[in-house]
N, C-alpha and C positions, 0 to 999 in steps of 0.2 A: 827612218828607213823608207825608201821608195816602195811603191807597190811591187815593182819587179824584184827588189831586194828582199821584200818579205816573202814573195812567192818562192824565190830561190832558197831561202832559209827553211821554209816549210817543206819544200821538195827534198832538200838535203836530209832533213830529219826523218822524212817518210821512208827513205831508202837506206837508212843507216844500217839496218840489219841485212838488207838485201845486197847492198854494195858497200861493205865496210871500208874497203881500200879507197874507192872513189869518194865516198862521203867525207872522208877525213882530209881531202885535198881542198883547201879553201878556195882556190882559183877556178875550180871546175864549175861549169854551167850545167843546169839541168833543164830538160825540155818540159813540155806540157804533160799533164797527169797521164793521159792515155799512153804516151810513149814510155813513161816510167813503169806503168802497169804491165805493159807487154814485153818489156825488155827482160833478158835473162838475168838471173842473179849471178853474183861473182862465183858462187859454188857450182852452178850448172855450166857456166862458161868455162871454168877451169876443168870440169869433167870433159867437155868437148875437146879441149886441148890434149887430153890424154889419148884421144883416138887418132892422133897424128902419127903417121909412119915416120920414124926418125930419119929414114933414108931418103924421104921425099919432102924436103922443106925448102925448095927453091922459091916457089911462088904461091901466093894465096889470094883468093878473091872472095869477099863477102858481098853477095849480090843484093842483099836487103839490109843495109847497114843500120838503119834505125838510130837508136841512141849510141850505138857503137861498142857495146860491152863485149859481145861475142868476137867482133873483129879485133878488139884489143887483146883479149886473152888468148885467142887462137893465133893471131897474126904475129905476136912477139916471137914465135918459134920459127918464123920463115924469114928468108933473106929479103923477100919483097912482098909487101902486103898492099891490097887495094880495097877501098871501101866505096860501094856504089849505093846511092840513095836518091830517089827522085824528089824528096821533100827538101827544099832549099834551106829551111830553118834548121832541120836536123843536120844537114851537111855543114852548115856554119858552126853549129854546136860541136860537131865532131872535129872539125879543123881546130877550133879553139882548144878543146880538151886534149886532143892528141899532142898539140904543141906543149901544153902545160905538163903532160905526162912524159914528154920527150919520146914519143912513140912515132917512128918513121913510117908513115902510111899515106899512100895517095888517096885523096878524097875527091870523088867525082859525082856531080849532081846530074843524074840522067836515068833513063828507064833501064831497068835491069835486063829485060829481054833484048833490047837493042844492043846493050854492051856485050851480053853473052854471045850474040851472033857474030860480032866483029872481033872479040878478044882472041888473043893467042892462047894456046893450051897452057894450063897451070897444074901445079901439084895437087891443089885442093880448092874446091868451091864449097862455100857455106851458103845456104839459102833458108830463109825463115819466111815462108809466104804468109801474107795477111789472111787472117781467118775470120774476117767480117765482111759483109756485103755493103753495098752503097748506103744502106739504111742503118748500118752499125750493128746489125744482127750477126750472131756467131754462125759460122758455117761448119759443117761436119763431113764434108766430102772434099777430096783432093781437087777435083775439077772445079769446085766453087771457090778455091783459094786464089789469091793474086800474088805472084804469077802462078799459073797452073803448071805445077812441076810434072804432071803427067804428060802434058803436051810438049814440055821441054826435055823430057826424059832422054831421048836419043842425043840431043845436043849437049846435055850435061855430061853424059858418058864420053862423048867425043872430046869435050873441052877440058876434062880434068881426070887425072888418075883416080881420084877419089872425090866424092861429093857427100857432104853431110846435110841432110834435110831435117829441119826442126818442125815438128807438128804438135798440135795440142794432144794432151793425154786422153782427150775424149775420143780421138780417132780410134777406129778398129785396126790394130796393127796387122792382123791377118789380111784384111782387105787392102791395106796400103801396100803390103808385100805383093799381093796378087795384081794390083793395078800398075805397079812399077816394075820395069826391067832392071836387072843388075843389082838388086838389094842383096848384100852379103851379111849385113849385121843389123839387128834391131836392138836399141837401147831404151829401156824404160827407166826414167830417172826420177827419183823421189828425194825430197828434202824434208827432214823431220817427219817421215812417214806420210807425206802428202805428195801425191803424184804430180810432177810439174811438167815434164817434157817427154815426148816420144821422138826419138832420133832414128833416122834411117841412114845407113851408109850404103852408097852406090859405088860399085867398082866395075871396071871393064872386064877384069878377069873373072871367069865363072868359078864360084866357090860355094860350098855347102852353107846354108843359112845358119847364123849364130844368133842366139837370143841372150841378152844380158839384162839383169835386173839390178838396179843400183839404188841404195838408200843411204844418203850421207856418204860415209867413207867405206861402206860395205858394198861389194859387188859380187854376184855369182853368175855363172853361165848355166843356162837351162836348155835341155833339148827342146827345140821349138815344136816338136810333134810328140806328144805323149804317147807312149806305147799302148795300143788298144787292148793288148792282152794282159795289162797290169791294172787292176782296179782295186785300190786299197779299201778294205772293209775292217770294221772292228768287232770284237766279241762283246762281252759285257763291259759297258763303260765303267762300271764300278771297279773293274780290275786294274785300271790305269792310274798312274801317279802324276803324270805331267800332261799339260795341254799346250799346243803351239798354234799361234795365229800368224799367218804369213804377212809380211809387210805390204805396203800399198803397191809397190812395183810388181810383186809376184801376183797379187790379186788382179792387177791389170793384165798380166801375161796370161793368166788362166791355166797354166800347165800344172794343175794340182796333182795329177797322178805322178808326174815326174818328180815333183817335190817330195811326195810321200816315198817314192822309191829311193831318191837320193839320200834321205835322212832316216830311212827305215821306220816310217811312221804309219799309223793306221788312221783312217778317216772316220769322223763321227757319222757322216753320211755323204752322199755324192754332192749335195748342194750346201753343206754347212761351211765348207772351207776351214774347218777346225780339225786339228790333228792330235793324236794321242800316242803316248809311249810310256814305258816304265823306265826308260833311260833318259837322264838329263842330257840334252844336246845343246851345249853352249853356243855352237856356231850356227844354229838355225837362223835363217834370215827373217826375223820377225820377233814378236813378243813371246815370252816363255812364262808359263804359269805352273805352279804346284796346285793340284786339285785337292781341295779340302773336303768337299762333299759333292754328291750328286743327288738332285731332288727332282721328283715329279712335281706337278702343279697341285697335288693333293694338299688341302689346307693343313691337315695334321702334320704331314711330312715337311711341308714348307716351314711351319712353325718350329719344328724340331731342328731342321737343318740350318735355319737362319737364326737360331736362338742367340741372343747377345749381339747381333749385327744391327746397327742403327742406320748405317749408310753404306752405299756401295756404288761402284762404277758398273753400269749395266749396258750390255750389248745384246741385241737380238739379231739372229741370222738364220734364215730359213725357218721363221717362227711366225705364228699368226698374229702377234701383238707387237706394236712398236715399243721402244725402250721406255718412253715416258709413261705409256699406259701400264706397262708391267711394273714400273716403279710405284705408281699410285696404288696398284693392286697389292704390292708387297709392303707398302707404307714405309719406304726407305728413303733417306736423304741421299744426296749426290756426293760422290767423292770418297775419300778414305783409302784404305789399303786392300779392301776386298773388291774382287771383280766377279761379276755374275754374267755368264754367257748363256742365254736362252736359245735353244735350237731344237731341231727335230732329228731323231735317229733314223737309221735305215729301216727300222721297224715301224716308222711313222709315229713314234712316241715323242711327246713334247717334254723336254727336260731342262733343268738349269744346272750348269756347272759352276760351283762356288769355288773361286780360286784366289790365290795370292801370287802376285808377280814375282818372278825370279830376276834379280838384277845381275847382269854379267857385263863384260866389256863390249858385247855385241848388241845389247839392247838396253837402253836406259829407261 
C-alpha cells in the first residue's frame, strides 16, 4: 500500500463513528487531519438540515465548504446547491466525493467574501468561519474568525432568506446574539452529552428569539430569558427522592431557572445546577437519579452512608474539592452503579448526594 493509500485508510477508520455513511463508501477521499477534525459529524450535519424551511428550498450556498459534509447533508434538500472553498485541495476532494455520491452541486474555488458580494440572492446560506488565527491558536470572538460574520452581517441578510452560522460551543451565545443583527434562533447541539456546536439562525423578518437545546435525538425549546421573579430553592434535601442533572446543551444555555420552572423542580443551590423532586420525570433533558442517601463530610456519617460501597462515579460541582481529591479522601474506586455528587447547599453546607441512575428512553 502506498503512503497515500495508508493515510486514506487511517483517515477512514478515524472518522468511522463521526461519518458512518461516508466512511462506508470505498471510493471517497479524505483530506488532511485538521480538516477531518474540524468538519461536522453526520449527526450534527443532519441536525442542521432539520432547520430548513420546506417552503424555501430553491437554492443553497455553503460559503465555507471545507470537507463538504454540511454542504452535502443540507444541500440535498435544495433544487440547486453551491459549494465555495478557497483551498484548492479541499475543492478537488469535494468534486471527487460529490461525483461518487451522485450529489449534484457546483464546486467553486474562491474567496467566500468575494462570492457573497457578487452572488444572486438564495434561500439559504451556511457559513462556518475558521476559528483559528494565523498561528493556529483558537479564537473566541466573532470578529477574530475568518470570515468575520459580524462585518458581513448586513450582506448575509440581504443575500439569503435565512443564514445558518456555525460557531464553537466555547462562544458565549448571549454575546453572539448581541453582536449580530437578525438572530431569530439559537441552537446548542450536543452529541453523547458533549457540546459540539453553537448554531445561529439569521432571518430578515423580525421575530422573537428562540433557544433550542439538543442532545442526540432529544430537543427542547427554552425561554432564552429566565424569569427574574422565579428563583427555585429547596427545603431539606433529605426530603427528596430524585435528582436531575441537565445535559451539556442546557448547561451551556444557562437558563436554569427556566428549566426548574418547566419541570417543576427545586434547585440544590443557585450554583449547583442540580435539581430535586419527589416525582420521577422521565422526559427531563439530562441524567436522572434516585437518591439513596445524603451525607455531610463528617467522618462517622460518611462511613455509615457509604457502608458497603467500594467504588463510585464522583462529580463535584460548586464544591471546594476536585473529584479525584474527594475520591482519595473517600478511598473509593472509580466506576460501578453508584454516583456521588458533592456540592454546596444554599445554606453553604457541603454535602454528598449518593445516587443510582434511573434508565429511561430519554437518558441512557
